[in-house]
Structures are given as structure tokens and as C-alpha cells.
N, C-alpha and C positions, 0 to 999 in steps of 0.2 A: 503494500498500499503506499502510495507517495505521500508526501504529505506537503503543503505549499508552508516556505520558510521566508518568504518576500514580508518587507514591512510595509505597512501604510507608506503610499507613496504624497510627498508634499510636492507644490509647483516646481520650487528649486528642483527635486530629486527628478523630476518627470523631465525636465528641460535637461538635468542631467545624462537620462537615459538618452533622450534624442541624438546625442553624441555617435558617432559611429565606435564601436571595440575596438577596433584595428588603429584609431586616430587615439583612443585614447591608452593604448598601449605603447603605441610610439612615443605618447608624451611621459609614463613610466620609465621609457628607456632613456629619454631624454633627461627628466629630471633626476634621474640615480645616476646619470653619466654626470652630469653638470656636479653634481654633490659630492660624488666619491674623488672626482679629479680636483674638486677644491680642497677636500679632504687628503688628497695625494700632495698637495702644493703645501699643506704644514711640514709633513714628512721629506726634511730637507737631504736626509741619506739615509745612506742602505745599513740596516741593522742586523737581518737574519743572516748569519755568517755559519758556514762559508758559502751556503747557497746561493746568496744574492751575487759573492765574489764569483760563483762558479759560473751561472748562468749568463752575467755580463761578459765574463772573459773570454766565452765559447763564441758569444755573439760578436764581441770586438775581433777575435778572431778571424771569423767568417768574413767581416766585412777589410776585414785587411789582407789576409790572403786566401782566404776560401778552404781555410780547413779549420776544424774543430779541436784547436788547443789553447794550454794552459801555461804560459812560459814556457812555450816553445815544446812542451809533451802535450804527447796526445788523450786526449780527455777521456776514449773510450766510453763517452757519456750516452746513453739511449734516449734518454730525455730529450731531444731537439728541435722538437717542434718551436716550442718560445725560444732560443736564440735564432731561429732562423728568421721569426718573425721580427726580431729586435735587433738583425742584423744591420739593416737598413739606414738605422739610425744612426747607428757609431760610424758609420760614412762621413758626418759631422765631424770626424775627430776631436768633437768635444765632450766629455764624460758628462756636464751639467746638460746638455740637449738631449742626451740620449737617454738618459736619466729621466728628464720629464716627460720624453715621447716615449718610453717602454711605460710610466705609469699613465698616462691616456690611454693607450690601448690598453692596458689593462681594467683601467675605469670601465673601459667601453665592451671590451669583453663580458665583464660582470655582468654590465647591465644588462646586455643582449640577452641574459639567461633568461629574462624574463619572458622570451618570445619562445622557447619548447615548455614552459610552465603554463603559458595561454592555453597554447596548443593541446597539451594531454588533458585539460579538464576540460577544452570543446570536443578532443576525440570521446573522453568518457563521458561526454553525453552533455556537459553543462551548457549553461547561457552564459551570456555577458559578466554579469556582476562575477560568479563563483571563480570565472577564467582569469578577470582582471583583477578579484582576489589574489588568487593564485602568483600572478604576475608579479604584485605587488610585495608580496610576502617575498617571494624570492630574492628583490634585490632590495629590498628592507633587513636581512638575514645580516646579522653581525658578522659574519665571515666573509662580507666584500671588503671588509676591512685589510684584506690582502691584497686587496689593488694596489696599493700603496707601494710592495714591496716588488722587489727584482724575481719573481716566483716564477714557475709553471703552472701555480692553481687557478690564477685567474684566467689563464687560457684555457685550461680543463674544464671550468666550471660549467660553461654553457657546451661545451662538447658530450658531457658527461650527460646531462639531461636533455640534450638532443638525441644521443644516440638512445635515450629511456622512452623517449613520445616515439621515434622511429620503431625502437624494438616492439613498444606494443604495435603499433601500427602492423607491422613484419608477423606478429603471433597471431593479430587477430585477421589478416587478410596478407598472409602469405605470395606476394607477388616478389619476381624476381626484384623489381626497383627496389622493392622497401628492406629486402635483403640485403642488396648491396649497399642500399643506404644505411644501413645498421655496421655493416662490417666497416662500411669507411669512417663513419663515427667515431666507432668504438677503436678503431686501428688509430685514429688522430688523437683519441681519447691518451691511446697506451703512449705513442710517439709524443705525448705532452708530459705524461706524470706516468711511471712505469707499475704506480700503485693500481691502474686502470685494465691491467693484462688480465682481470679474470672476466672482466665484461663478453665476450663470445661463450665460454663456460658456463655464465648465468643465463645467457640466452637459449644454449638448446638444452637445458636443466629445465627452465620454463617452457620452450616450446612443449615437451613432455609433457608438462603438469597441464599446459593448455588441452595437450591432446587426450588428455584424461589417462596419461601414461599407457596410451597405447603406441607400442614401438614401431608399428607397419605403418601407421599414419603419421606419425613423426618425421620417419624418414622417408615416404612419399612428399608431404608437404615442404620440407626441410631440406630436401636435399643436398640443392645448391649451397647452403651456409653449411652442412655438413662437409661437402666439398672444398668451401674456402678455408675452414678452418682445420680442417686436416691436413696441410702441408706444413703451417705454424708447430702445429702438435710436434708434429716428425721432426721438424727441424729441432723443436725443444729438445726433445728425447735423444737425438743422435747427437747434439751438442753438449747439453746439459745448460742448465741456468745457469750456472757461473760465468760462461762464457759470451753469452746472450744478454748477461746484465751489467755487465763491464763494470763501472763505478759501483753499480749498487750490488754487486756478487757476493755482497758479504750477507746478503738476505739469507742465502741457500745454508748459512752456517747459524742463524738463527734457532737457539732452542728451544723446545716445548714442555713450559713450566705448567700442568695444569689447575693448581691451586692459584699461582700467581694470574693463568690465563681468566679464571674464574673471577677472581678480584679486580681486573681490569673490564672486562665485562659489564660485571654490576656500576663498577664506578662511572663508565663509558656511558651506560646506557642512562645512569640519572642524569648526568652532567648534559648530556645529548636533549632530556626532557627538558633542564632547565632553559638551556638555549632555544630549544623551538618554543618556548612559553609557555609550557604546562598545559595549557586550556586545550589545546587541538590534539594533544598527545593519545589523550584515553581513547576519544572517536575515532581517531584514526588504525589506532588498534584492531578496532572492531572491524574496522570497516575493510581492512586487509583480511580479517581474519572471515568475514561474509564472504567476500568477493572471490574468496580462495576456496572455499566450502562449499559455497552456492552461487554460483554467477549468475550473473542474467542475463550477461553479453560474454564474447569471447577477449572485447576490448576489458571487463573488469579481471577478468580471469588472469587475462597477458599482465595487465597493471601489475594484481597483486603476486604475481607469480617473479615477475621480474623484479618489483620493489622488494621482497623477501628476500631476494638472491644477492641484492647490492649489498640491502644492508649486512646479512650474513658474511659476505666476501669481506665487507669494510670492518667488521666489528673485529673478527679475526683478526686481518692487518694490524687496526689498530692495537689491538691487547696482546697481540706476538711481539709487536716491536716495542711494544712499553712494557713487558718482562724483560726485554732482553737489553736493560741497561738506561734508556731515556726516563722512566717512571712519572712519566706527567701527562696528563688529559690529550688526546690527539685530535681535537676539534678541526685541526689542519685538513685531518684524512677524513672526517667524519663529514665535512661540509657540504657534501651533494644531495646528504639523505635530508636537512632541514627543507628542499624545498618538493620533497617528495611527501612530507606530511599532512597538508593539506588537501593535494587530491583525493586522500586516503578517508579524512574526516568528511568529506564532500559526500562520496561515496554512502558512507554512512548516513549521512543528513539524508539523502536521496533514499536509501533504502527504507526512510519512517524510522531511524535512530534504533535499530533493533537492541536486543539486550541492553537497555536504558538503565535497568539497575544497575547491572552488573558495571557499565562505566561510569554512574555516578559513584560507585562503592570504588572505582580504582581513582576516580579524580579525587576523592577523600582519602585514600592511602594514598596520593602525591602528597597532599597537606601533612600528612603522620609524617614522613619520608624528611620534606623540608624543615620540620623541627626537630626531627631528630638528628638529621645528617646536616650543621652548619657549614655554610662554605668555608668559613675563614681557616677550615683545615687542608683546603687546597690551593688557597691564594696568598698562604703567607711562605709558600716554599717556591721551587722553580716548577711545580705542577701545571703553572699558567702559563706558560712559555707559549705554547700552540693555541692559547685557547683566547679568542676576542671576549667571548663570554667572561670571562674569569679575569682577564684583565681589565676592564671595566666594573665588576666588583671589587678588585681591588680599589682601583679608584675611588669607589663609593665609599671605602672602608677609611680609607687615606683623607678622604673629606670629613666625616661625621665622627670614623673613629671606628673600630674594625665589630667593637658588638651591635653597635647601631647600624652600621652597614649590611652585616648578618642579618639581623633581625628584619631591618625594611627589605630584603631581597627575600628572605621566608614570608614575609606579611603580603607581598606583591605575587610572589610566587603559591599562596596560599586563595589568594583573592582571586586570582585566573582560576584556579583549580574548582574553586565554588561557583564562579560563573560557569565553568563547564558541567557541573554535576547539575547546575539551574538549567541549562539548554537540555539536559536529558528529557525533562518533562514537559519545557516550554519552548518552542522551535522559537516563537519572536526574538527570543535571546541568541539565535545562532549568529545572526549579522555583528550583534555586538559583540559575541565573543573574537569572531574574526577581527574586527576593530582594536578590541584589544590587545590581541595579540601583537597587530599590526605595530601598535603605538609603543609596547612592550618592546617589539624588537628595535625600532627607531632609538628608544631611549638607551637601550643595550648599545647597540653602534655606536652614539655619539659617546658613551662613555668609554668605549675602547679608542675614539680616536682622541678624546682626551689623555687619555694614559699614554697613550703613543706619541701627543704631541710635548707631551713633559719628559719621556725617554728620549726621543729624539733631540731635545733642547741639549738635554744633560750630554749625550755622545756627543752630540757637535759640538760642547765647550770642550768638551775632557778628550776626546781621540782625534783631535781636527783642529789647525790653527784657522783662524780667522778666513784667509785663503787656501782653499779647501786644495787647489793646483798649484801650490806654493814651487814642488819640486820641478814640475814641469814651466812653470814661469821663473825659474831660478837662471834657465838659459843654459845648464852645464850640458846637456843632451842624454847621452843614455845612462843611469845611475844604477846602480846596485845595490839594494836593499839588502844589508846584513841585520838579521833578526837576532837578539841577545835571548839569553835563558830569562825566564819569568815576563818577558813581555806577553801581554795579553794577545791571542791568535785576532782580534778582534780592530785592534790597534796597525797593525799591517796589512789586513784586509781593508779597512777605509783609506788607507796612503795607497794599495794597490790599486784600488779600484777607482781614485780621482787623479792618479797622475801614470798617464800612459808612458812615460819616459822612466817609469820603473821595469826596466825589461828583465834583469836577473835577481833571483833572490837566492841568500845562503844564510845556514842557521850555523848560528856559532855555538861551537862545544855541546853540550847537553839541550840546546834551545829545542825544544819541542815542536814538528811539523804544523804548520797550518793548515794542511788539506792533504789530499792521496795523491796529488800532482806535482810529484817533484822534490825533494828533500836533500839538496846537496848542501854537506856538512864544510865548515871553516873551521881553522883554529889557524892560533898564533905559533908563528917559527919563532927558533931560538933568536933570530934577530930583529923583532916584531913584525916582519911581514905575515900578511894573511895570505894562506894557502887553502887550496880545496883538492887534495889530491896531489899532482905536481903543478898544478897551476896558482900563479899569483895573481890575486886579484889586483886589478888594475884599476883605472879612472875614478871618477867620482864616486863617492859613498854617503848612504842613509844609514844613519847608524842606531837603532833603538836605545834611550838609555831611562827605561821606565825602570828597572832595578840594577842598573851599571852607570857606572861615567867612565868615560873614552877620551884618552888625550892621545890624538895622533903627532905623528911627526911626517912629515913630507907630503902633507896636505895643510890645507888652513881651512876653517869651520867660516862658512859663509852665510847661514840662516839656522836658525831652532822653532820647532814647532811641535807642538803636540808630544812632549817626551822623546823626539827626534832630532836630529842635529844633523845636518848635510854639509860635506866637508868635498871641497876641491882640492884635487890632486896637484902638488909642486914638483911630483916625479914618482915615487911608488910609496904608498901609503902604507905606513909603519904605525904596529902600537907603539905608543910611549909610556903610558900608565892607563890603567884599569882596576877600576874598584866596582869588586863584583858582588853585590848586595847592599848596593848605596841605592835606595828608592828616590825618584824621581821626589818626593815628597820630604826628604832629608832624613830619613827615618835610616837606620842600617839594620839588616836583616840580623836572625837569631845568629846565622852563622855566615862565612862569606870570605873573602879575598881581595889582599891588593896586591896589583903584580907593577913591576917598573921593569923594564926593558932596558939592555946595554944602549953605550952609546955606540960610536964606529969602533973605540977600541976593546968592545967584548967586554967593558966592566961597567957594572952602575957602584958609582960613588959618588955621594952627597947625602942631604938631610931631606929626609920625608915627612913632611908638615901633616897632622892630621889633628882636624879641630873637632873636639866631640862636646857635647852637651844632652841636659834633659829639661823640658819643661817644667815648670813649678806642679806642686802637687795639686790636688790629689790625682792631676792628670798622666804620672809617673811617679816611680819607687826607686831608691836607688840602686843602682847596676852596676855587677863587676864585668868589665868585658875581657876575656883571656885573649893575649897574643902570642902568636908563635911563628919565627921564621929565622933562617938564618943568621946566627949573631942577637937574636931577641925573643925573650920567655920574660911575661912580666903581666902583671893586671892590674887592670885601670879601673878605679870605682869612680861613678857616674853619679853626682848625684842633683834631686831635682832643683832645678833652679840655678844651677850652676854649671860652668862651661869648663872643661880642661883642653887643651893645646898639646898635642905630644909631638916631641921633635925625636927623630930617628935617624939616627947616623949610622948610615950603610957605604960597606965596601967588598964587593961580591960581585962575581966573573960569573957571566952570562944571567938571565933572567931572575931577580929577587921577588920573592914572593912572600908576603906576610899573610897570615891566617888569623884569622878573627872567632870568637865565638862566645855567648853567654851561658850557662847555666839553669837560668831563670829568666827564658824568655817571655815577655808582652805579647799579647796581641792587640792588633787593631779590630775596628767593626767589620772591616772586608777579609777577615781571616789571617792575613799577614802576620807570622812570629816576627817581632822585631826587639832591638836591643837597647841602644842609644841613637842620640841623633849625630848628624854629624854633616860637615861641609867636605867639597869635595876636596881630596887631600894633593897636597902639591911638591912635586920634589924638584930640589933645587943642589943642580950637580955641583962638585964639589970647585 
């Protein structure tokens, strides 16, 4: 029995209804693009590393030489569609222009996702308002937050939703065109994000469901699809997943941990219900269940089977990934599920809201869960990194307090759930439920953007100088980046993204690699030369001094910026003095060393001066620093509010190294173990 769920029409609503639905759809896409691109303009620098550096690096390489390379190394990167689309932007040879054009492209692609959402509800028999509601909810999703980032998610978003729509068409009426269309969109989605490689398998499983598990009928109707997918599956079996996945080959080594996977499946389901707005989820689950068990049309059966298959596959991927080291809510992986909620909810309303009591109880159960599981447990950790919803909640908690923020979110979620429960028995409330969900999604989206703008300002200030392209603008030509130990990877990624003149990257001593694309090592030779294998590093150098301080001979420092120093060679650059463990903010690490390299005669002769101090109490306590080196064994006590200047006389053949450590380190808020404060040591030759 169908039930009329329309609201009484006023004259204004009647005039609005007279506007062609496709024109309204175009308006939704245009407004979404404008809003999302405006939000992207506030996002002034990449944050999501190494992903954003990898995508932009490949796009830049494609534009420059037509090959997918990262710092001259073959990328072996299977997700190539986004770099291919963005490559023309890098022909400008200006990272700022390419960055903004990529953001505009992302905003456009994510906004175009409204089109397949609209067409999907139309295909399921919906009229103008439910189809437009689906389109609006699709672009109001908090996950359009990722339009500001140089990632493939924005490109994949409309492709996957388009594949779902065409898949429903192909399953309902399996013509050659619809099957080829689904195969093309599924292939493009996989070529954009390897995560969606499961789409053909889900399609074939859904075909079996639509044909009521008749293998003969499935083979007869979907012979073309079986032939299309047989070759890739055979290639996968022959070569193995590692060779085909390339950069993502580590996925094949992920371990299956049933208990942990169960935990993350529950966590992902709960937080996804929050992100979807709570109100639509119970009805959507009922809609999928009834459409799967007792479909009225092949379209309903196709949509239910395909949506459930996509949901199970994505949940399995996200849970497997989370149990193997990421330990965070993978909303970025789940984003395509949010637009699939409303069509299922609409199917339930069109059926006359069957099982209304069960749906109402499920809605009330969500209230109990919201009260029992506060979101502050997820927002205070790194679990929020991939979740725009949790980022928005964290921003709210910072604004009004953790307790008040969690309480407010629980109250809003509870209100939406109560509204959903009431709509089970009062059809007139259904549009109000949809509008309330839309408003909640918009509010969360603004919260995520507000958090992002705050983080971007902080990163822009701490990791980049005022002129982000300061290395390029120095006019030194090709520059080598020397990454020193303990320097944050993001710091190097920022410099590499904005400065195209950084052509080579070396890692000094035990500095950790920033990505999987080449990690050439360098060390100081006994005469101070920087060598990598048998090669001596020549030319201009950009040296990170986040946790070290460096003084070079044979080079002159021409610029400083964001814990980096730029050196112009006057011959062969050599280390003259190296302070390992002296942080950029003046704190000495709990242990480290100071090394002085010899002069031309091979000897280190002179006086090392090391100023030490501590801030006044209560910020610090009396600290003893132990010093050990050739000709030096002593303990120095530094008291709060006092300074000590050490003068160490040195006469030594070859490099001279002074080691320091404290037995009672302190810890800064960012977790760094520290001892005392120090200024840059100086060495005066005899």
C-alpha cells in the first residue's frame, strides 16, 4: 500500500515546484561547486602527506616528461586517473596555480556526484522532490571536505555513484550498453582509487541475487559481463596482487584479526550512522531489507543487492586497514556509502513504512548508543584524522568544551533519532526528517571546514616561510634537500611540493624516509664532505634544522625559512660543525652529540663554546647534563632561571665528537624528551 507523504502546498511551494527539476539539479551542482571551491581557497597548503605529495608529484612528472615519476624514481602507482587529469595544470610551472586548479577540479567532480544520485532515485521510481533531496544530501555530505585536498577521493566520488546508478540499470535491464557502461565506470573508479577494485565482483554477486540465484539465468543475461571480468581476474591470478598493486602491494600482507575487525566494524557502523545524520539510517536499513527480500521491481532488487555488496566490501576494507596499524575511523574510505542512505530510506517510505515499530525501536536504540558512547573518546586521539565528522565535533568541543560538545552532539543526534521514530507513524514528518538531516549535514560540513582552516593556518606558519616558493625564488637553480634526523616528514613534503627546484633528496645518517620512492643515504666523510656511496654532494643545499644545527664550510648561507637553511656553494660544501639534538626552539634533546670537523691540516684545535640555560620554575627543574668526548668527561648542572657557558678546549686529530645526555629528561607537550636549553655552539680555532 502506497502512502502519500507530501506536505500541504503553499503558493511559494507551488511556484518552486513549477521550476524544471533538471534546472534545480543544475543549481544544486553550481551552488555546491561555488561553496566547496570557496572553502578550498581557505585551504592554502597541502596537509595530507605523503598522499598529496605523491599525487601532485606524479602529475607534475607527467606534465614535464610524460612519465609517472617521483624524484626520478618510477612510481609503480596504479591509481593514475587523478594525476592524469591534473597533469595539464602543472604545465603552468607554478605550483600555486596548479594547486588551485586541482582544488577547483575536485570541487567540480564532487559536486557532479549530485547527478547520479538524482538519476538513481529517478530510476527507482522517485519524483522530483525525492530525487532532488538525494542530490542535495549527496553534495551536503561532510565528506566533500576532501575537495580541498590533492587526493583521488574527489574524482572517485561521482564515478562510484555513477557506477552504482548504471549498475542498477544494467541489473534491471541487462543490455550491452548498460553492462559496458558499468564496466567502464567501475574501471575508471578503480583506476582512480584501487579501493574500488571489488565493484565487478559485487556486480556479479548482485546479478545472481536479482536472478533469484538462478545460475543459468545469470550466465545467459550477463554473459558479456562475465567475459569482460574474466580476463582481469585471470591476470590477477597469474601475476599475483603484489605485482599489480605496485605502491599498494603491502595490502596483500595485511593480517586478518577477527576480534579487532569485529571491533572496527562496530565502530565504523556507529560513526557512519552519526555522519549520515542518524535520522535516515533505521528506515534505510528497513528499505534495503524489504527491497532485497520482497522486491516490487528488478530495480529495487538491483539497488538493494548492489548497495549491500558495496557496503560489505567497503566495511571489510576499512576494518582490515584499521586493524593493521592505522587505528582510526576510516570515513574517507566510507564516503560513498552516505549518498546511498537516502534512496534506501525513500524506498521504505514508498512501501508504506513496513515494520514501523521495529524501525522506531531501532531509532530509539540509536539514542541509547549516543548516550552510552560519547564521541570525545574518538576526537581526543588521532582516530579523527580521516573523518570530517569527527573533525567537526572536535572543533565544537574546542569551542564550548569537551563535555559540553559531546553532550550537544548527543542531544542533536537524539533529536534526529526521535524525529525518525515519530515519522514512522506520522508520514507528514518525513520531509521534515529529510530537511533536518540536510541541515545537520551542512552544519557538520561547516564545522569540518572551520577546523581545517585553523589547522592550515598553523601548518602554514610552522612548516613554511611567508614565501612558500622561497627556494625557487632564490635563483640557485637545482637544489639538493638534505633531510636530517627527527625532522617531521611533512616539513620535507611541504618544501618539495612548493619548490620545483628541489630535484634531489638525501637522508642524513638515520633520518627516516618520507615515502617509498627512493631513500638515498648520505653521511659526513672524515674531512666533512657529504657523500652518498661514492658520490660527493655538490651544488646548493637545503638543510633541515628541526632537531639539528649545521655550520658548513665551502658554502655560504643565503636564506632561512621554517627550520630549513639554504646554502650556496663556494666550492665543495663540507660540514664544519654539527649539533645533533639541538631543536629549532632551543631545547637540547635528552641525548645527542656535537661534532667538529678538522681543518685542512686534519686537526681540530681550538675552543668550543656552548651556552646552556633553563627557564625559571615551575617550567623546569635542576638538570644535570653528562658530557663525554675525547679529552672531556664532566657533568654540568643547570639550575632554573640561570645560564651556564661552557668553554671546552680541543686538540684532536680527525673529527671530534662530544656526546651529551641526561639521566632525568623532561618532556614537552609534543612528546619530545629534553634536557636543557642551548644556543648554537661555536668553535674558535686556535
